[in-house]
N, CA, C and O atoms as a Maestro MAE file, in Angstrom:
{
 s_m_m2io_version
 :::
 2.0.0
}

f_m_ct {
 s_m_title
 :::
 protein
 m_atom[260] {
  # First column is atom index #
  i_m_mmod_type
  r_m_x_coord
  r_m_y_coord
  r_m_z_coord
  i_m_residue_number
  s_m_chain_name
  s_m_pdb_residue_name
  s_m_pdb_atom_name
  i_m_atomic_number
  :::
  1 25 -14.265 45.710 -52.424 1 A "MET " " N  " 7
  2 3 -14.877 44.421 -52.691 1 A "MET " " CA " 6
  3 2 -14.967 43.576 -51.426 1 A "MET " " C  " 6
  4 15 -15.915 42.808 -51.266 1 A "MET " " O  " 8
  5 25 -14.010 43.704 -50.538 2 A "SER " " N  " 7
  6 3 -14.016 42.845 -49.354 2 A "SER " " CA " 6
  7 2 -15.203 43.128 -48.440 2 A "SER " " C  " 6
  8 15 -15.676 42.225 -47.750 2 A "SER " " O  " 8
  9 25 -15.688 44.355 -48.424 3 A "VAL " " N  " 7
  10 3 -16.857 44.666 -47.601 3 A "VAL " " CA " 6
  11 2 -18.062 43.896 -48.137 3 A "VAL " " C  " 6
  12 15 -18.857 43.368 -47.359 3 A "VAL " " O  " 8
  13 25 -18.199 43.832 -49.448 4 A "GLU " " N  " 7
  14 3 -19.292 43.079 -50.056 4 A "GLU " " CA " 6
  15 2 -19.126 41.584 -49.792 4 A "GLU " " C  " 6
  16 15 -20.105 40.882 -49.538 4 A "GLU " " O  " 8
  17 25 -17.889 41.101 -49.853 5 A "GLU " " N  " 7
  18 3 -17.607 39.687 -49.567 5 A "GLU " " CA " 6
  19 2 -17.977 39.363 -48.125 5 A "GLU " " C  " 6
  20 15 -18.592 38.333 -47.850 5 A "GLU " " O  " 8
  21 25 -17.603 40.243 -47.212 6 A "LYS " " N  " 7
  22 3 -17.894 40.038 -45.790 6 A "LYS " " CA " 6
  23 2 -19.405 40.017 -45.562 6 A "LYS " " C  " 6
  24 15 -19.920 39.147 -44.860 6 A "LYS " " O  " 8
  25 25 -20.107 40.972 -46.154 7 A "LYS " " N  " 7
  26 3 -21.565 41.026 -46.018 7 A "LYS " " CA " 6
  27 2 -22.191 39.772 -46.617 7 A "LYS " " C  " 6
  28 15 -23.136 39.219 -46.055 7 A "LYS " " O  " 8
  29 25 -21.675 39.328 -47.742 8 A "GLY " " N  " 7
  30 3 -22.199 38.120 -48.376 8 A "GLY " " CA " 6
  31 2 -22.033 36.896 -47.498 8 A "GLY " " C  " 6
  32 15 -22.935 36.063 -47.405 8 A "GLY " " O  " 8
  33 25 -20.876 36.787 -46.851 9 A "ALA " " N  " 7
  34 3 -20.627 35.646 -45.963 9 A "ALA " " CA " 6
  35 2 -21.558 35.684 -44.756 9 A "ALA " " C  " 6
  36 15 -22.112 34.656 -44.365 9 A "ALA " " O  " 8
  37 25 -21.729 36.843 -44.176 10 A "ILE " " N  " 7
  38 3 -22.607 36.975 -43.014 10 A "ILE " " CA " 6
  39 2 -24.058 36.708 -43.417 10 A "ILE " " C  " 6
  40 15 -24.796 36.052 -42.682 10 A "ILE " " O  " 8
  41 25 -24.467 37.216 -44.584 11 A "ASP " " N  " 7
  42 3 -25.825 36.948 -45.067 11 A "ASP " " CA " 6
  43 2 -26.038 35.461 -45.311 11 A "ASP " " C  " 6
  44 15 -27.098 34.920 -44.996 11 A "ASP " " O  " 8
  45 25 -25.020 34.793 -45.880 12 A "ALA " " N  " 7
  46 3 -25.121 33.354 -46.125 12 A "ALA " " CA " 6
  47 2 -25.268 32.605 -44.807 12 A "ALA " " C  " 6
  48 15 -26.047 31.656 -44.713 12 A "ALA " " O  " 8
  49 25 -24.528 33.023 -43.797 13 A "TRP " " N  " 7
  50 3 -24.626 32.366 -42.497 13 A "TRP " " CA " 6
  51 2 -26.017 32.583 -41.890 13 A "TRP " " C  " 6
  52 15 -26.622 31.652 -41.359 13 A "TRP " " O  " 8
  53 25 -26.511 33.813 -41.976 14 A "ASN " " N  " 7
  54 3 -27.842 34.097 -41.433 14 A "ASN " " CA " 6
  55 2 -28.912 33.266 -42.136 14 A "ASN " " C  " 6
  56 15 -29.851 32.796 -41.493 14 A "ASN " " O  " 8
  57 25 -28.781 33.084 -43.438 15 A "LYS " " N  " 7
  58 3 -29.718 32.250 -44.187 15 A "LYS " " CA " 6
  59 2 -29.633 30.800 -43.697 15 A "LYS " " C  " 6
  60 15 -30.655 30.128 -43.559 15 A "LYS " " O  " 8
  61 25 -28.422 30.326 -43.439 16 A "HIS " " N  " 7
  62 3 -28.236 28.968 -42.915 16 A "HIS " " CA " 6
  63 2 -28.897 28.827 -41.542 16 A "HIS " " C  " 6
  64 15 -29.556 27.823 -41.270 16 A "HIS " " O  " 8
  65 25 -28.725 29.814 -40.693 17 A "VAL " " N  " 7
  66 3 -29.318 29.772 -39.350 17 A "VAL " " CA " 6
  67 2 -30.842 29.701 -39.449 17 A "VAL " " C  " 6
  68 15 -31.483 28.960 -38.704 17 A "VAL " " O  " 8
  69 25 -31.416 30.472 -40.369 18 A "GLU " " N  " 7
  70 3 -32.868 30.414 -40.568 18 A "GLU " " CA " 6
  71 2 -33.294 29.019 -41.013 18 A "GLU " " C  " 6
  72 15 -34.300 28.489 -40.541 18 A "GLU " " O  " 8
  73 25 -32.530 28.433 -41.919 19 A "GLY " " N  " 7
  74 3 -32.829 27.077 -42.386 19 A "GLY " " CA " 6
  75 2 -32.704 26.058 -41.275 19 A "GLY " " C  " 6
  76 15 -33.490 25.113 -41.206 19 A "GLY " " O  " 8
  77 25 -31.725 26.241 -40.404 20 A "THR " " N  " 7
  78 3 -31.524 25.338 -39.278 20 A "THR " " CA " 6
  79 2 -32.708 25.418 -38.315 20 A "THR " " C  " 6
  80 15 -33.169 24.403 -37.793 20 A "THR " " O  " 8
  81 25 -33.188 26.634 -38.090 21 A "ALA " " N  " 7
  82 3 -34.359 26.802 -37.217 21 A "ALA " " CA " 6
  83 2 -35.559 26.075 -37.810 21 A "ALA " " C  " 6
  84 15 -36.342 25.462 -37.084 21 A "ALA " " O  " 8
  85 25 -35.700 26.145 -39.125 22 A "GLN " " N  " 7
  86 3 -36.792 25.443 -39.796 22 A "GLN " " CA " 6
  87 2 -36.642 23.936 -39.638 22 A "GLN " " C  " 6
  88 15 -37.630 23.237 -39.410 22 A "GLN " " O  " 8
  89 25 -35.415 23.426 -39.756 23 A "LYS " " N  " 7
  90 3 -35.165 21.989 -39.604 23 A "LYS " " CA " 6
  91 2 -35.484 21.531 -38.185 23 A "LYS " " C  " 6
  92 15 -36.039 20.449 -37.993 23 A "LYS " " O  " 8
  93 25 -35.138 22.345 -37.193 24 A "HIS " " N  " 7
  94 3 -35.470 22.011 -35.804 24 A "HIS " " CA " 6
  95 2 -36.988 21.918 -35.640 24 A "HIS " " C  " 6
  96 15 -37.506 21.041 -34.950 24 A "HIS " " O  " 8
  97 25 -37.675 22.841 -36.289 25 A "LYS " " N  " 7
  98 3 -39.128 22.886 -36.175 25 A "LYS " " CA " 6
  99 2 -39.762 21.595 -36.700 25 A "LYS " " C  " 6
  100 15 -40.731 21.096 -36.129 25 A "LYS " " O  " 8
  101 25 -39.216 21.069 -37.774 26 A "PHE " " N  " 7
  102 3 -39.774 19.862 -38.373 26 A "PHE " " CA " 6
  103 2 -39.016 18.593 -37.990 26 A "PHE " " C  " 6
  104 15 -39.214 17.541 -38.598 26 A "PHE " " O  " 8
  105 25 -38.156 18.691 -36.988 27 A "ALA " " N  " 7
  106 3 -37.421 17.546 -36.442 27 A "ALA " " CA " 6
  107 2 -36.588 16.823 -37.499 27 A "ALA " " C  " 6
  108 15 -36.469 15.598 -37.472 27 A "ALA " " O  " 8
  109 25 -36.012 17.586 -38.429 28 A "SER " " N  " 7
  110 3 -35.152 16.967 -39.434 28 A "SER " " CA " 6
  111 2 -33.715 17.467 -39.303 28 A "SER " " C  " 6
  112 15 -32.944 17.416 -40.261 28 A "SER " " O  " 8
  113 25 -33.362 17.947 -38.118 29 A "PHE " " N  " 7
  114 3 -32.027 18.481 -37.856 29 A "PHE " " CA " 6
  115 2 -31.044 17.349 -37.615 29 A "PHE " " C  " 6
  116 15 -31.358 16.377 -36.927 29 A "PHE " " O  " 8
  117 25 -29.854 17.480 -38.182 30 A "SER " " N  " 7
  118 3 -28.788 16.508 -37.974 30 A "SER " " CA " 6
  119 2 -27.560 17.232 -37.445 30 A "SER " " C  " 6
  120 15 -27.017 18.107 -38.119 30 A "SER " " O  " 8
  121 25 -27.120 16.877 -36.253 31 A "SER " " N  " 7
  122 3 -25.941 17.531 -35.683 31 A "SER " " CA " 6
  123 2 -24.678 17.189 -36.466 31 A "SER " " C  " 6
  124 15 -23.747 17.993 -36.526 31 A "SER " " O  " 8
  125 25 -24.640 16.007 -37.063 32 A "VAL " " N  " 7
  126 3 -23.483 15.618 -37.877 32 A "VAL " " CA " 6
  127 2 -23.420 16.493 -39.135 32 A "VAL " " C  " 6
  128 15 -22.355 16.988 -39.503 32 A "VAL " " O  " 8
  129 25 -24.562 16.674 -39.781 33 A "ALA " " N  " 7
  130 3 -24.612 17.519 -40.977 33 A "ALA " " CA " 6
  131 2 -24.294 18.959 -40.625 33 A "ALA " " C  " 6
  132 15 -23.628 19.649 -41.397 33 A "ALA " " O  " 8
  133 25 -24.754 19.426 -39.478 34 A "GLU " " N  " 7
  134 3 -24.472 20.792 -39.036 34 A "GLU " " CA " 6
  135 2 -22.976 20.986 -38.811 34 A "GLU " " C  " 6
  136 15 -22.421 22.007 -39.217 34 A "GLU " " O  " 8
  137 25 -22.324 20.034 -38.176 35 A "ALA " " N  " 7
  138 3 -20.883 20.129 -37.941 35 A "ALA " " CA " 6
  139 2 -20.118 20.139 -39.258 35 A "ALA " " C  " 6
  140 15 -19.147 20.880 -39.406 35 A "ALA " " O  " 8
  141 25 -20.544 19.330 -40.203 36 A "ALA " " N  " 7
  142 3 -19.888 19.294 -41.516 36 A "ALA " " CA " 6
  143 2 -20.073 20.616 -42.249 36 A "ALA " " C  " 6
  144 15 -19.135 21.123 -42.863 36 A "ALA " " O  " 8
  145 25 -21.286 21.179 -42.187 37 A "PHE " " N  " 7
  146 3 -21.530 22.464 -42.835 37 A "PHE " " CA " 6
  147 2 -20.676 23.545 -42.195 37 A "PHE " " C  " 6
  148 15 -20.088 24.374 -42.890 37 A "PHE " " O  " 8
  149 25 -20.610 23.536 -40.883 38 A "CYS " " N  " 7
  150 3 -19.835 24.540 -40.150 38 A "CYS " " CA " 6
  151 2 -18.361 24.484 -40.557 38 A "CYS " " C  " 6
  152 15 -17.750 25.523 -40.807 38 A "CYS " " O  " 8
  153 25 -17.795 23.296 -40.625 39 A "ALA " " N  " 7
  154 3 -16.390 23.142 -41.014 39 A "ALA " " CA " 6
  155 2 -16.166 23.610 -42.450 39 A "ALA " " C  " 6
  156 15 -15.167 24.268 -42.741 39 A "ALA " " O  " 8
  157 25 -17.085 23.276 -43.337 40 A "THR " " N  " 7
  158 3 -16.974 23.698 -44.727 40 A "THR " " CA " 6
  159 2 -17.094 25.211 -44.852 40 A "THR " " C  " 6
  160 15 -16.365 25.831 -45.626 40 A "THR " " O  " 8
  161 25 -18.003 25.801 -44.100 41 A "PHE " " N  " 7
  162 3 -18.193 27.247 -44.121 41 A "PHE " " CA " 6
  163 2 -16.925 27.950 -43.644 41 A "PHE " " C  " 6
  164 15 -16.486 28.924 -44.256 41 A "PHE " " O  " 8
  165 25 -16.336 27.459 -42.553 42 A "LYS " " N  " 7
  166 3 -15.094 28.044 -42.040 42 A "LYS " " CA " 6
  167 2 -13.985 27.981 -43.082 42 A "LYS " " C  " 6
  168 15 -13.282 28.966 -43.308 42 A "LYS " " O  " 8
  169 25 -13.830 26.808 -43.723 43 A "ARG " " N  " 7
  170 3 -12.796 26.667 -44.755 43 A "ARG " " CA " 6
  171 2 -13.045 27.639 -45.901 43 A "ARG " " C  " 6
  172 15 -12.104 28.220 -46.444 43 A "ARG " " O  " 8
  173 25 -14.298 27.815 -46.264 44 A "GLY " " N  " 7
  174 3 -14.635 28.744 -47.335 44 A "GLY " " CA " 6
  175 2 -14.286 30.180 -46.990 44 A "GLY " " C  " 6
  176 15 -13.760 30.917 -47.824 44 A "GLY " " O  " 8
  177 25 -14.580 30.573 -45.765 45 A "VAL " " N  " 7
  178 3 -14.250 31.928 -45.315 45 A "VAL " " CA " 6
  179 2 -12.742 32.119 -45.324 45 A "VAL " " C  " 6
  180 15 -12.245 33.129 -45.822 45 A "VAL " " O  " 8
  181 25 -12.017 31.160 -44.781 46 A "LEU " " N  " 7
  182 3 -10.562 31.281 -44.713 46 A "LEU " " CA " 6
  183 2 -9.904 31.270 -46.094 46 A "LEU " " C  " 6
  184 15 -8.817 31.820 -46.267 46 A "LEU " " O  " 8
  185 25 -10.551 30.651 -47.066 47 A "ALA " " N  " 7
  186 3 -9.985 30.567 -48.410 47 A "ALA " " CA " 6
  187 2 -10.263 31.813 -49.250 47 A "ALA " " C  " 6
  188 15 -9.652 31.991 -50.304 47 A "ALA " " O  " 8
  189 25 -11.160 32.664 -48.807 48 A "ARG " " N  " 7
  190 3 -11.500 33.861 -49.573 48 A "ARG " " CA " 6
  191 2 -10.296 34.783 -49.696 48 A "ARG " " C  " 6
  192 15 -9.735 35.219 -48.691 48 A "ARG " " O  " 8
  193 25 -9.910 35.073 -50.905 49 A "GLY " " N  " 7
  194 3 -8.773 35.962 -51.141 49 A "GLY " " CA " 6
  195 2 -9.133 37.424 -51.054 49 A "GLY " " C  " 6
  196 15 -8.252 38.269 -50.895 49 A "GLY " " O  " 8
  197 25 -10.431 37.748 -51.158 50 A "ASN " " N  " 7
  198 3 -10.858 39.144 -51.154 50 A "ASN " " CA " 6
  199 2 -11.085 39.700 -49.755 50 A "ASN " " C  " 6
  200 15 -11.387 40.884 -49.601 50 A "ASN " " O  " 8
  201 25 -10.945 38.871 -48.748 51 A "LEU " " N  " 7
  202 3 -11.135 39.314 -47.368 51 A "LEU " " CA " 6
  203 2 -9.788 39.480 -46.679 51 A "LEU " " C  " 6
  204 15 -8.853 38.713 -46.911 51 A "LEU " " O  " 8
  205 25 -9.709 40.498 -45.828 52 A "THR " " N  " 7
  206 3 -8.506 40.660 -45.014 52 A "THR " " CA " 6
  207 2 -8.561 39.655 -43.867 52 A "THR " " C  " 6
  208 15 -9.613 39.082 -43.585 52 A "THR " " O  " 8
  209 25 -7.442 39.448 -43.218 53 A "GLU " " N  " 7
  210 3 -7.416 38.522 -42.079 53 A "GLU " " CA " 6
  211 2 -8.354 38.998 -40.970 53 A "GLU " " C  " 6
  212 15 -9.008 38.186 -40.317 53 A "GLU " " O  " 8
  213 25 -8.419 40.294 -40.762 54 A "ILE " " N  " 7
  214 3 -9.303 40.838 -39.722 54 A "ILE " " CA " 6
  215 2 -10.754 40.552 -40.070 54 A "ILE " " C  " 6
  216 15 -11.537 40.174 -39.199 54 A "ILE " " O  " 8
  217 25 -11.123 40.730 -41.339 55 A "GLU " " N  " 7
  218 3 -12.499 40.452 -41.750 55 A "GLU " " CA " 6
  219 2 -12.820 38.975 -41.608 55 A "GLU " " C  " 6
  220 15 -13.923 38.615 -41.196 55 A "GLU " " O  " 8
  221 25 -11.878 38.129 -41.940 56 A "LYS " " N  " 7
  222 3 -12.084 36.687 -41.774 56 A "LYS " " CA " 6
  223 2 -12.335 36.351 -40.309 56 A "LYS " " C  " 6
  224 15 -13.242 35.583 -39.990 56 A "LYS " " O  " 8
  225 25 -11.533 36.924 -39.424 57 A "LEU " " N  " 7
  226 3 -11.710 36.675 -37.989 57 A "LEU " " CA " 6
  227 2 -13.045 37.215 -37.491 57 A "LEU " " C  " 6
  228 15 -13.686 36.597 -36.641 57 A "LEU " " O  " 8
  229 25 -13.470 38.372 -38.019 58 A "GLU " " N  " 7
  230 3 -14.763 38.933 -37.624 58 A "GLU " " CA " 6
  231 2 -15.900 37.995 -38.025 58 A "GLU " " C  " 6
  232 15 -16.828 37.771 -37.249 58 A "GLU " " O  " 8
  233 25 -15.823 37.450 -39.237 59 A "ILE " " N  " 7
  234 3 -16.865 36.534 -39.704 59 A "ILE " " CA " 6
  235 2 -16.878 35.277 -38.845 59 A "ILE " " C  " 6
  236 15 -17.940 34.820 -38.422 59 A "ILE " " O  " 8
  237 25 -15.695 34.718 -38.587 60 A "LEU " " N  " 7
  238 3 -15.617 33.499 -37.775 60 A "LEU " " CA " 6
  239 2 -16.128 33.743 -36.364 60 A "LEU " " C  " 6
  240 15 -16.750 32.864 -35.769 60 A "LEU " " O  " 8
  241 25 -15.870 34.936 -35.822 61 A "ALA " " N  " 7
  242 3 -16.399 35.276 -34.492 61 A "ALA " " CA " 6
  243 2 -17.917 35.396 -34.540 61 A "ALA " " C  " 6
  244 15 -18.609 35.025 -33.593 61 A "ALA " " O  " 8
  245 25 -18.432 35.926 -35.667 62 A "PHE " " N  " 7
  246 3 -19.879 36.090 -35.812 62 A "PHE " " CA " 6
  247 2 -20.593 34.749 -35.879 62 A "PHE " " C  " 6
  248 15 -21.656 34.584 -35.280 62 A "PHE " " O  " 8
  249 25 -20.017 33.782 -36.606 63 A "ILE " " N  " 7
  250 3 -20.715 32.512 -36.804 63 A "ILE " " CA " 6
  251 2 -20.636 31.611 -35.575 63 A "ILE " " C  " 6
  252 15 -21.511 30.766 -35.385 63 A "ILE " " O  " 8
  253 25 -19.633 31.765 -34.754 64 A "LYS " " N  " 7
  254 3 -19.504 31.040 -33.475 64 A "LYS " " CA " 6
  255 2 -19.697 29.532 -33.596 64 A "LYS " " C  " 6
  256 15 -20.471 28.938 -32.846 64 A "LYS " " O  " 8
  257 25 -19.001 28.926 -34.528 65 A "CYS " " N  " 7
  258 3 -19.114 27.463 -34.583 65 A "CYS " " CA " 6
  259 2 -17.741 26.849 -34.733 65 A "CYS " " C  " 6
  260 15 -17.615 25.626 -34.799 65 A "CYS " " O  " 8
  :::
 }
 m_bond[259] {
  # First column is bond index #
  i_m_from
  i_m_to
  i_m_order
  :::
  1 1 2 1
  2 2 3 1
  3 3 4 2
  4 3 5 1
  5 5 6 1
  6 6 7 1
  7 7 8 2
  8 7 9 1
  9 9 10 1
  10 10 11 1
  11 11 12 2
  12 11 13 1
  13 13 14 1
  14 14 15 1
  15 15 16 2
  16 15 17 1
  17 17 18 1
  18 18 19 1
  19 19 20 2
  20 19 21 1
  21 21 22 1
  22 22 23 1
  23 23 24 2
  24 23 25 1
  25 25 26 1
  26 26 27 1
  27 27 28 2
  28 27 29 1
  29 29 30 1
  30 30 31 1
  31 31 32 2
  32 31 33 1
  33 33 34 1
  34 34 35 1
  35 35 36 2
  36 35 37 1
  37 37 38 1
  38 38 39 1
  39 39 40 2
  40 39 41 1
  41 41 42 1
  42 42 43 1
  43 43 44 2
  44 43 45 1
  45 45 46 1
  46 46 47 1
  47 47 48 2
  48 47 49 1
  49 49 50 1
  50 50 51 1
  51 51 52 2
  52 51 53 1
  53 53 54 1
  54 54 55 1
  55 55 56 2
  56 55 57 1
  57 57 58 1
  58 58 59 1
  59 59 60 2
  60 59 61 1
  61 61 62 1
  62 62 63 1
  63 63 64 2
  64 63 65 1
  65 65 66 1
  66 66 67 1
  67 67 68 2
  68 67 69 1
  69 69 70 1
  70 70 71 1
  71 71 72 2
  72 71 73 1
  73 73 74 1
  74 74 75 1
  75 75 76 2
  76 75 77 1
  77 77 78 1
  78 78 79 1
  79 79 80 2
  80 79 81 1
  81 81 82 1
  82 82 83 1
  83 83 84 2
  84 83 85 1
  85 85 86 1
  86 86 87 1
  87 87 88 2
  88 87 89 1
  89 89 90 1
  90 90 91 1
  91 91 92 2
  92 91 93 1
  93 93 94 1
  94 94 95 1
  95 95 96 2
  96 95 97 1
  97 97 98 1
  98 98 99 1
  99 99 100 2
  100 99 101 1
  101 101 102 1
  102 102 103 1
  103 103 104 2
  104 103 105 1
  105 105 106 1
  106 106 107 1
  107 107 108 2
  108 107 109 1
  109 109 110 1
  110 110 111 1
  111 111 112 2
  112 111 113 1
  113 113 114 1
  114 114 115 1
  115 115 116 2
  116 115 117 1
  117 117 118 1
  118 118 119 1
  119 119 120 2
  120 119 121 1
  121 121 122 1
  122 122 123 1
  123 123 124 2
  124 123 125 1
  125 125 126 1
  126 126 127 1
  127 127 128 2
  128 127 129 1
  129 129 130 1
  130 130 131 1
  131 131 132 2
  132 131 133 1
  133 133 134 1
  134 134 135 1
  135 135 136 2
  136 135 137 1
  137 137 138 1
  138 138 139 1
  139 139 140 2
  140 139 141 1
  141 141 142 1
  142 142 143 1
  143 143 144 2
  144 143 145 1
  145 145 146 1
  146 146 147 1
  147 147 148 2
  148 147 149 1
  149 149 150 1
  150 150 151 1
  151 151 152 2
  152 151 153 1
  153 153 154 1
  154 154 155 1
  155 155 156 2
  156 155 157 1
  157 157 158 1
  158 158 159 1
  159 159 160 2
  160 159 161 1
  161 161 162 1
  162 162 163 1
  163 163 164 2
  164 163 165 1
  165 165 166 1
  166 166 167 1
  167 167 168 2
  168 167 169 1
  169 169 170 1
  170 170 171 1
  171 171 172 2
  172 171 173 1
  173 173 174 1
  174 174 175 1
  175 175 176 2
  176 175 177 1
  177 177 178 1
  178 178 179 1
  179 179 180 2
  180 179 181 1
  181 181 182 1
  182 182 183 1
  183 183 184 2
  184 183 185 1
  185 185 186 1
  186 186 187 1
  187 187 188 2
  188 187 189 1
  189 189 190 1
  190 190 191 1
  191 191 192 2
  192 191 193 1
  193 193 194 1
  194 194 195 1
  195 195 196 2
  196 195 197 1
  197 197 198 1
  198 198 199 1
  199 199 200 2
  200 199 201 1
  201 201 202 1
  202 202 203 1
  203 203 204 2
  204 203 205 1
  205 205 206 1
  206 206 207 1
  207 207 208 2
  208 207 209 1
  209 209 210 1
  210 210 211 1
  211 211 212 2
  212 211 213 1
  213 213 214 1
  214 214 215 1
  215 215 216 2
  216 215 217 1
  217 217 218 1
  218 218 219 1
  219 219 220 2
  220 219 221 1
  221 221 222 1
  222 222 223 1
  223 223 224 2
  224 223 225 1
  225 225 226 1
  226 226 227 1
  227 227 228 2
  228 227 229 1
  229 229 230 1
  230 230 231 1
  231 231 232 2
  232 231 233 1
  233 233 234 1
  234 234 235 1
  235 235 236 2
  236 235 237 1
  237 237 238 1
  238 238 239 1
  239 239 240 2
  240 239 241 1
  241 241 242 1
  242 242 243 1
  243 243 244 2
  244 243 245 1
  245 245 246 1
  246 246 247 1
  247 247 248 2
  248 247 249 1
  249 249 250 1
  250 250 251 1
  251 251 252 2
  252 251 253 1
  253 253 254 1
  254 254 255 1
  255 255 256 2
  256 255 257 1
  257 257 258 1
  258 258 259 1
  259 259 260 2
  :::
 }
}
């Protein structure tokens, strides 16, 4: 199950990145909102019980925020 959880987290992040690129394109990007989302995403990853610590660290390294 943790492999699916890890893939889901990475897919969710990639979807967010695509949305962020769209916001930049239309000049509706907010750095404050981005920082809040990033912090919430990190907390969500760390709270996942189905992921190992190594998988959590891999996801956090992937998102780089």
